[in-house]
C-alpha positions in Angstrom: 0.0 0.0 0.0 2.2 2.8 -1.3 1.5 6.5 -1.1 0.7 8.0 -4.4 1.3 11.6 -5.6 0.1 12.9 -9.0 3.1 14.5 -10.7 2.6 14.9 -14.5 6.0 15.5 -16.3 6.4 19.0 -17.7 7.0 17.4 -21.1 3.5 16.1 -21.2 2.1 19.5 -20.6 4.3 21.2 -23.1 3.3 18.6 -25.8 -0.4 19.2 -24.9 -0.1 22.9 -25.2 1.5 22.5 -28.6 -1.4 20.2 -29.8 -4.0 22.7 -28.5 -2.3 25.5 -30.4 -2.3 23.5 -33.7 -5.9 22.2 -34.1 -7.3 21.3 -37.4 -11.0 22.0 -36.9 -13.8 20.1 -38.8 -16.7 21.9 -40.3 -20.3 21.9 -38.9 -23.6 22.2 -40.7 -25.3 25.5 -40.4 -27.7 25.5 -37.5 -26.7 22.0 -36.3 -26.0 23.1 -32.7 -25.5 20.0 -30.6 -27.7 17.8 -32.6 -24.9 16.1 -34.5 -22.5 16.0 -31.6 -20.3 18.5 -29.7 -21.0 22.0 -30.9 -18.1 23.6 -32.7 -18.3 27.1 -31.2 -18.6 25.7 -27.6 -15.6 23.5 -28.2 -13.5 26.3 -29.7 -14.1 28.4 -26.6 -13.3 25.5 -24.3 -10.1 24.7 -26.1 -9.0 28.4 -26.1 -9.5 28.4 -22.3 -7.6 25.1 -22.0 -4.7 26.5 -24.0 -4.5 30.0 -22.5 -5.8 29.9 -18.9 -6.3 26.4 -17.5 -3.8 25.7 -14.7 -3.2 21.9 -14.4 -0.6 22.4 -11.6 -3.3 24.1 -9.5 -5.7 21.2 -10.1 -2.9 18.7 -9.4 -2.3 20.3 -6.0 -6.0 20.2 -5.2 -6.2 16.5 -6.0 -3.0 15.8 -4.1 -4.6 17.3 -1.0 -6.5 14.1 -0.7 -4.5 11.1 0.6 -3.9 8.7 -2.3 -2.3 5.3 -2.5 -1.7 2.4 -4.9 -1.5 -1.3 -4.5 -1.3 -4.2 -6.9 -4.1 -6.8 -7.0 -4.5 -9.5 -9.6 -1.9 -7.8 -11.8 -3.7 -4.5 -11.7 -2.2 -1.4 -10.0 -5.2 0.0 -8.1 -5.1 3.7 -7.4 -7.4 5.0 -4.7 -8.1 7.8 -2.3 -8.4 6.8 1.4 -9.8 9.3 3.8 -10.2 8.2 7.4 -13.4 9.5 9.1 -13.3 11.8 12.0 -15.5 9.6 14.2 -13.8 6.8 16.2 -16.4 4.4 14.9 -16.4 5.7 11.3 -18.0 3.2 9.0 -16.1 2.2 5.8 -17.6 2.9 2.3 -16.1 2.2 -1.1 -17.3 4.6 -3.7 -17.1 3.7 -7.4 -17.3 6.0 -10.4 -18.6 5.4 -13.9 -17.8 6.4 -17.5 -16.7 9.0 -18.7 -15.8 9.8 -15.2 -12.9 9.6 -12.8 -12.2 9.3 -9.1 -12.1 13.1 -9.0 -15.8 13.3 -9.7 -16.5 11.7 -6.3 -14.3 14.0 -4.2 -17.0 16.5 -3.5 -18.6 13.8 -1.3 -15.6 13.7 1.0 -16.2 16.8 3.1 -19.9 15.9 3.2 -19.3 12.4 4.6 -15.9 12.2 6.3 -17.2 13.1 9.7 -18.8 9.6 10.0 -17.3 7.5 7.3 -14.0 6.1 6.2 -14.0 6.7 2.4 -12.2 4.6 -0.2 -12.5 5.9 -3.7 -10.6 3.7 -6.3 -10.0 4.4 -9.9 -11.6 1.7 -12.0 -9.0 -0.6 -13.8 -7.8 1.2 -16.9 -9.2 4.6 -15.8 -6.8 7.3 -14.7 -4.0 6.0 -12.5 -5.2 2.4 -12.2 -3.6 0.2 -14.8 -5.8 -1.9 -17.1 -6.4 -5.6 -17.3 -4.5 -6.7 -20.4 -4.9 -10.4 -20.3 -8.0 -12.1 -21.8 -10.7 -13.3 -19.5 -13.4 -11.9 -17.1 -12.8 -8.7 -15.3 -13.9 -9.0 -11.7 -13.6 -5.5 -10.4 -15.9 -6.3 -7.5 -13.3 -8.9 -6.4 -10.5 -6.3 -6.6 -12.5 -3.9 -4.4 -13.3 -6.7 -1.9 -9.5 -7.5 -1.6 -8.7 -3.8 -1.4 -11.0 -3.4 1.5 -9.6 -6.5 3.2 -6.1 -5.1 2.9 -7.3 -1.9 4.5 -8.6 -3.8 7.4 -12.3 -3.6 6.7 -14.1 -7.0 7.2 -17.5 -5.3 6.7 -18.2 -2.3 4.6 -20.8 -0.5 2.5 -20.6 0.3 -1.2 -21.9 3.1 -3.3 -21.7 3.6 -7.1 -23.1 5.2 -10.2 -23.1 4.0 -13.9 -20.4 1.3 -14.2 -19.7 1.9 -10.5 -23.4 1.0 -9.8 -22.8 -2.3 -11.6 -19.6 -3.0 -9.7 -21.4 -2.1 -6.5 -24.3 -4.5 -7.3 -21.8 -7.3 -7.9 -20.2 -6.6 -4.6 -23.6 -7.2 -3.1 -24.1 -10.4 -5.1 -20.7 -12.0 -4.8 -19.7 -10.7 -1.3 -22.9 -10.5 0.7 -21.1 -11.8 3.9 -19.0 -8.6 3.9 -21.2 -5.9 2.3 -23.6 -4.4 4.8 -25.5 -2.6 2.1 -25.3 -1.0 -1.4 -26.4 2.4 -2.6 -26.9 3.0 -6.3 -27.2 6.3 -8.1 -27.3 6.9 -11.9 -28.6 3.3 -11.8 -27.2 0.6 -14.0 -29.3 -2.3 -12.9 -28.6 -6.0 -13.0 -31.8 -7.1 -14.8 -33.5 -10.5 -14.5 -32.3 -12.7 -17.4 -34.5 -13.7 -19.1 -37.1 -11.0 -18.4 -40.1 -12.3 -16.6 -43.4 -12.8 -18.5 -45.4 -10.9 -15.9 -44.0 -7.4 -16.4 -46.5 -4.6 -15.6 -47.3 -2.0 -18.1 -44.9 0.6 -16.7 -42.1 -2.0 -16.6 -42.7 -2.9 -20.2 -42.6 0.9 -21.0 -39.3 1.1 -19.1 -37.8 -1.7 -21.1 -38.9 -0.1 -24.3 -37.6 3.4 -23.3 -34.2 1.8 -22.5 -34.1 0.2 -25.9 -35.0 3.5 -27.6 -32.4 5.4 -25.5 -29.8 2.9 -26.6 -30.8 3.3 -30.2 -30.7 7.1 -30.1 -27.9 7.7 -27.6 -25.9 4.5 -27.5 -23.6 5.0 -30.5 -20.7 5.6 -28.2 -21.3 2.2 -26.5 -21.8 0.4 -29.8 -18.3 1.3 -31.0 -16.7 1.0 -27.6 -18.1 -2.5 -27.3 -17.1 -3.6 -30.8 -14.2 -1.6 -32.2 -12.7 0.4 -29.3 -9.1 0.1 -30.6 -10.0 1.9 -33.9 -11.6 4.7 -31.9 -8.7 4.8 -29.5 -6.1 6.1 -32.0 -7.9 9.3 -32.6 -8.8 9.9 -28.9 -5.3 9.1 -27.7 -3.7 11.4 -30.3 -6.0 14.4 -30.2 -6.8 16.2 -27.0 -9.6 18.1 -28.8 -11.1 14.9 -30.0 -10.9 13.5 -26.5 -12.6 16.6 -25.0 -15.3 16.4 -27.7 -16.0 12.7 -26.9 -16.3 13.3 -23.2 -17.9 16.8 -22.9 -20.8 15.8 -25.2 -21.8 13.2 -22.6 -21.7 15.7 -19.7 -24.2 17.9 -21.6 -26.4 15.0 -22.8 -26.6 13.1 -19.5 -26.7 15.8 -16.9 -29.7 17.8 -15.6 -28.7 20.9 -17.5 -31.6 21.4 -19.9 -29.2 21.6 -22.8 -27.0 24.3 -21.2 -23.8 22.6 -20.1 -22.5 25.8 -18.5 -25.5 25.7 -16.0 -24.0 22.6 -14.4 -20.3 22.5 -15.0 -17.6 25.1 -15.2 -14.7 24.7 -17.6 -12.2 23.6 -14.9 -14.5 20.7 -13.8 -14.8 19.5 -17.3 -11.1 19.9 -18.2 -10.1 18.1 -14.9 -11.9 15.0 -16.2 -10.5 15.3 -19.7 -7.0 15.9 -18.3 -7.1 12.8 -16.1 -7.7 10.7 -19.2 -5.1 12.7 -21.3 -2.1 12.7 -18.9 -2.6 9.0 -18.2 -3.4 8.0 -21.8 -6.2 5.8 -20.5 -9.2 6.7 -22.7 -8.7 3.6 -24.8 -8.4 1.2 -21.8 -11.4 2.9 -20.2 -13.5 2.6 -23.4 -12.4 -1.1 -23.7 -14.3 -1.8 -20.6 -17.4 -1.9 -22.8 -15.8 -4.5 -25.1 -14.6 -6.6 -22.2 -18.1 -6.6 -20.7 -19.6 -7.7 -23.9 -17.1 -10.5 -24.2 -17.4 -11.7 -20.6 -17.7 -15.5 -20.7 -19.5 -15.6 -17.4 -21.7 -12.5 -17.0 -23.9 -12.2 -13.9 -27.4 -13.4 -14.6 -30.2 -13.1 -12.2 -32.8 -15.8 -13.0 -36.4 -14.5 -12.5 -37.3 -14.9 -8.9 -33.8 -14.3 -7.6 -32.4 -10.9 -6.6 -29.4 -9.3 -4.8 -30.5 -9.6 -1.2 -28.2 -7.2 0.7 -30.1 -4.1 1.7 -30.2 -1.7 -1.2 -30.7 2.1 -1.5 -31.6 3.6 -4.8 -31.4 7.3 -5.5 -33.2 8.3 -8.7 -32.1 11.6 -10.2 -34.4 13.2 -12.8 -31.8 14.3 -15.4 -31.9 10.9 -17.1 -35.7 10.9 -17.3 -35.9 8.2 -20.0 -34.0 5.7 -17.8 -36.0 6.2 -14.7 -36.8 2.8 -13.3 -40.1 1.8 -11.8 -39.5 0.8 -8.2 -41.2 -2.6 -8.5 -38.9 -3.4 -11.5 -35.9 -2.6 -9.3 -37.4 -4.7 -6.6 -37.3 -7.7 -8.9 -33.5 -7.3 -8.9 -32.7 -5.9 -5.4 -34.0 -6.0 -1.8 -34.8 -2.2 -1.9 -34.9 -0.8 1.7 -34.7 2.9 0.7 -35.9 4.6 -2.5 -35.5 8.3 -3.1 -36.8 10.4 -6.0 -34.5 13.4 -6.0 -35.7 16.8 -7.3 -32.7 17.6 -9.5 -29.4 16.1 -10.8 -28.4 13.7 -13.5 -25.8 11.1 -14.5 -23.0 12.8 -12.6 -24.7 13.2 -9.2 -21.6 13.6 -7.0 -20.5 16.6 -9.2 -24.0 18.0 -10.0 -25.7 17.5 -6.6 -23.2 16.4 -3.9 -25.3 17.6 -1.0 -28.4 15.6 -2.2 -26.3 12.5 -2.9 -24.4 12.6 0.4 -27.6 13.1 2.4 -29.2 10.1 0.8 -26.1 8.0 1.4 -26.2 9.1 5.1 -29.9 8.3 5.4 -29.5 4.9 3.8 -26.5 3.8 6.0 -28.1 5.4 9.0 -25.2 7.5 10.3 -25.3 11.3 10.8 -21.9 11.7 12.5 
């Protein structure tokens, strides 16, 4: 368990600045706005700020203010933040991010939870400062997290996650129910019954149809990342502007911003995420998670009538309205003991609405400090 400090070489930043100063911009159809992807005028402004004013060293210092470590588990260097709670009986929680996110997205939760909780915030394998799996075979991130928590001395712990992190958290509850006291899911990526039951209610059938329609309209990124991620990777690894366009478009589309990305995120927040992929050159390995999941020879399947039985809290944020899950559908998959419909927030709740998310985590795990 080695201390870890972020220290990007100057040469990486010099090279980045040169690339940002020599962009070959594409055209855009008149009046297209964001309908065909990241809007050209917005991205030009973001890149100008990135080149002229963004201060990575200041961001780096802010990130390094959190205690970070690294350890090797199953051939993967796992990078994580570990903040000890102020209370003598602080309860341990492992918090898992999603895509296109990083560990930094979860840091706003730290000052809102660290009075009563020990917080462990790992980077997913192949994201940021955690190295990827490179060997063939299943990726069992939940087992990495269980071993990480064991090494940190936590026999029992809670788990929270959103997006990919919600799926990792669900699997912690399925595969390690003897150690996981409860799981809390936000930006919910459910483990569905497989096959789907025949007795779905009308709103459940509508949810399944909405999910399929969302995938058809919004899921192009997932289709290429799950089939040809390497081809995509060359462009994203070589062009910081291409990388920013790929990531920023999702922050606009999936957040509770009503189409105005500036209403939810400032430029430094967005560029911190982009930079953590750029300076580590991990966008390809992060995207490859989708391919690895599709190729998994032993995916988790919940036969109808079975569910994840550890206590489960689900926080539904309205920003992803089309993916809002009927509670009774979720209860087919989980033993739901807390359900909260939040008034605002979207796919990135720890960044968009950290107060609301932290309060719901507290209420679920029953600790107020």
